[in-house]
C-alpha positions, 0 to 999 in steps of 0.5 A: 745060133745065137749070133745067127737069130740076132742079125736075122732078127736085126735085119728085119728090123732095120727093113721094117724101119720101126728101130735103128740098128745098133753094133755096140757093146753094152754092160747090163745089170739085172735084180731078180728075186730068184725064179726061172725068169730071171735066169732066163734073162740072165742067160740071154745077156750071157749068150748075147754078142753084143752083151760083154758083162752082166752084173747080176744082183739078188737070188740068181741060181749060179748052176743053172750058168756053169756049163756056159763057156760065156759064165765068165761076163757074170759078176755079183754086186757086192750088196747081195752078197750077205743074206742072199743066200737061199735059207740052207746056206748053198754055195752055189746061189748068188754072192761071190765065193772065192775066186770069184770078183763081186763088183761094188755097190757102185758097180753101176757106174757104165751100165747102159742096160739095166733090167728089174725083173723082181716080180718075174712077170707074176700079177699075184706077186709084185716086186718088194718096194724097198728092193725096187726103190734100191734099184732104181736108185743105184740105176738113177745116181749111174745115170744108167742110159736105158732102164727096164722093168718087168711088170704085168697088164694088170698094173694100176695104182687104183686098183682094189686088188692089192697085187696089181696095186702094187705093180702100178706103185713100182711102175710109177716110182721107175717113171718117177726116175726120170730115166733118159729111156724107161721100157716097162713090160706088161704081160698078162701072163708069162708061160714058163713051160712044164719044167719050170712049172714045177708040174703044178698044172698051169704053165704060168705058176711057178713053184710054191704058187699060191692057189688062185695064182695057179688058178688064173694060170689055167683059166685065164688063156681059155678067158683070153680068147674073147679078149684083145690080141694084147692080153695074149700070154707070152711065153718066157723064151719069147719075153727074154727075148724081147727085153735084150732086143729092145735095149740092143736095137730098138730105138723109141722116141717116147721116154717111157715105153709100155709093152704089152704082147703085140709089142713085144711080138714085133720086138721079136720078128714074130708080128704074124703071129698076132 
């Protein structure tokens, strides 16, 4: 099923003339702070027929991937194995355990597509600057040719809203690294679905979210009806699929590309829904 979807999108991209289809195996790396977006993206990469290995850094619940036949493609960066388990010390959390091989801190060497989803696409929870900087530096040292950052459409270094300002600062940090190609995904709201939302009432508010973020996830889809299409909310499945396909199949003449809802829909072949 995954392969058929992959080939279908690839054919549409080729026919549109907006991308050059490249069938090439690659190694990927993902850094996240836990949560549904990081786990969904990791699953997408593991199931991809073109992704030969996924290096994970940060909090990822390995139990989410135990049922996958391709789980052996997943490795953990050694620097993430200390202090990254949850407060209960569950062995199922990120970090190498007995019988598993962890990549070394310089394990990004040979990685061709790196993804930073530390903020999980949440406007109210910008990525930790220290961890974002560490990952950006690892990518720079390893000369990773394509880096993807999950940000938000509200990111702005000049904003008076602290979370938006910090999102903007993280984006500028990645831009300043001078990567050969940097893709910044800027959704307004990521819809997680009822199960992933933890029954909090807002499909864009994960479990434990503050009241303000929960209210935003409920009210924004209503307000958004009077805004341009670029501000439409995006489903988590569409988002992570677009992030993967953009790395695998799409080329751009831009050194830094900023992608909103309309761009995301084009990548996955759903431009007719815009």
